[in-house]
N, C-alpha and C positions, 0 to 999 in steps of 0.2 A: 860160472856154470853156463855152458852153451845151451841154448834152447834146442829142443828136440826137432828134427827135420819134419816138415809137413808132408804127409803122404797123400798124394792125390790119385793114387793108383786105381781106386774104385770110383772115381768121379769122371764122367764122360766130358769130352771137350765141349759139347753143347751145354752141359750144366755149368762148367766153368765160365763160359761166355755169358750165360744168364746171370751168374753171380756178379761178374764184372759189369755188365750193363746195369744191374741194379745198384751197384756201388756208384757208378757214374751218375745215375738218376738221383740218388740221394745227395751226392756232392753238388750237383747242379741246383737242386732244390735248396740246400743249405746256403750255397753261395748267393743265390737270388734272394733268399730270405734276408740275409745280412744286408744286401744292397738296398732292399725295400725298407728295412728297419732304419738304416742310416739316412735314408731319404725321407723319413717320417711317415711312411705309408703303412707301417705296422705299429699301431699304438701300443705303448708299454714295452716295446722292444722284444728281443728274442734271446734265447740261449743257443748259440750255434754249436753243433757237434761236428763241424767240418773237420775232416781228417779221421773220423771214427767210423767210417762207412763199413769197414771190414768187420768191426765188432757187431754191428747191427745185422749184417747179412750172415756172418758166421754163426752167431748165437741162434738166430731164428732157424737156419738150416740144420744146426745140430739138434735142435729140439724137434725136427721133422715137420715144421710148418712151411706152407708155401711162402715164397718171398713176396708175392704181389697181391695181397688181399685188398689193396687200395684201388685196384683197377676200376672198380665199379662205383666207388664211394662218391664220386663227384656228381653223379646223377641221382643219388638217393637222399632221402631226408636225413637230417643230422641224427635223429633218434635211432634210425635203423643202423647207421654206421657206428654210433656209440655203443649200442647193444652188441653188435658184432664184435667190436674191439674189446668190450668187457668180457665177452665169452672167450676170445682168444687169450686175453690176459689171465683169466681164471684157469684156463687150460695150461698155460706156461707155468703158472705158480704150482699147480697140481703136479705136473710132470717133474718140475724141479724138486719139489718136496719129496716125491716118490724116489727119485734118483738119489737124493741125499740120504734117505732112509736105507736104501739098498747098499749104499757105500759105507754106512756106519755100522 
């Protein structure tokens, strides 16, 4: 069975470029993380998801979340970032659950 074609008709070129830039940023981060891990700079190692950038970007966009909630996290205390991400995660779970209930 052939996969269904992807319809980008409702997506602006600017949005597509934003998605691509985000995928490149994720790939660059993953690649650098692997390099640092192999150099012994990241204790305990990492699990790379290099090559799965479209999954991350596509799933977050499909749920209606902004792609770049990380933009300010580097200047904030860990607790603030953690609480924000826990809120985002809870919202993702809630939306997913609601969609599953609607479809059943």
